[in-house]
C-alpha positions as CSV (number, residue, x, y, z in Angstrom):
1,X,22.3,8.5,0.4
2,X,18.9,6.8,0.9
3,X,16.3,8.6,3.0
4,X,15.2,6.7,6.1
5,X,12.1,4.4,5.2
6,X,13.0,4.5,1.4
7,X,13.3,0.9,1.2
8,X,10.0,-1.0,1.3
9,X,9.1,-3.5,4.1
10,X,7.6,-6.6,3.2
11,X,4.0,-7.5,4.1
12,X,2.8,-11.1,3.3
13,X,-0.6,-11.8,1.8
14,X,-2.3,-15.3,1.7
15,X,-4.5,-15.4,-1.4
16,X,-2.4,-14.1,-4.1
17,X,-4.1,-10.7,-4.5
18,X,-5.4,-8.0,-2.1
19,X,-7.3,-5.0,-2.5
20,X,-5.5,-1.7,-2.0
21,X,-7.6,-0.6,0.9
22,X,-7.0,-3.6,2.8
23,X,-3.4,-3.8,2.1
24,X,-3.1,-0.2,3.7
25,X,-4.6,-1.4,6.7
26,X,-2.7,-4.8,7.0
27,X,0.4,-3.1,6.5
28,X,-0.4,-0.6,9.3
29,X,0.0,2.4,6.8
30,X,-3.6,3.8,8.1
31,X,-5.7,2.9,11.0
32,X,-9.0,2.1,9.4
33,X,-10.8,1.4,6.2
34,X,-12.4,4.8,6.5
35,X,-8.8,6.1,6.5
36,X,-8.0,4.5,3.5
37,X,-10.9,5.6,1.6
38,X,-9.9,9.3,2.4
39,X,-6.2,9.1,1.6
40,X,-6.8,7.2,-1.6
41,X,-9.4,9.5,-2.7
42,X,-7.0,12.4,-2.1
43,X,-4.5,11.1,-4.3
44,X,-2.0,10.5,-1.3
45,X,-1.4,6.9,-2.1
46,X,1.1,5.6,-4.8
47,X,1.4,2.1,-6.4
48,X,4.6,1.3,-8.1
49,X,5.2,4.9,-8.1
50,X,1.8,6.1,-9.8
51,X,-0.7,7.8,-7.8
52,X,-3.8,5.3,-7.3
53,X,-7.3,6.5,-7.0
54,X,-9.0,3.2,-6.8
55,X,-9.4,1.6,-3.3
56,X,-10.3,-1.8,-4.8
57,X,-7.3,-2.0,-7.1
58,X,-6.1,-5.5,-7.0
59,X,-2.4,-5.7,-5.7
60,X,-0.2,-8.7,-6.4
61,X,3.2,-10.1,-5.3
62,X,5.8,-7.5,-6.1
63,X,3.6,-4.5,-6.0
64,X,4.9,-1.5,-4.0
65,X,2.6,0.8,-2.0
66,X,3.7,4.2,-0.6
67,X,2.0,6.6,1.7
68,X,3.2,9.3,3.8
69,X,6.9,8.6,3.6
70,X,6.7,4.7,4.0
71,X,6.4,2.0,1.6
72,X,5.4,-1.6,1.8
73,X,5.8,-4.3,-0.8
74,X,3.4,-7.4,-1.3
75,X,4.8,-10.6,-0.9
76,X,3.3,-14.1,-1.0
77,X,2.8,-15.6,2.4
């Protein structure tokens, strides 16, 4: 049986790509850019199942970002 929150929710972006730090805030996974910097540097954020340490990592449609038991999928909007 799947755990609650296991399915990622979709978050639409406008420009075809978005930086990881910006996406965390847009998806409401964190509250501020400063929070994004901290959780990414601490290795708490996964992109497509891999730990990501680069706040400026470019995300594109289909990428899945996970943090604190929640996951969000980048989709074209």
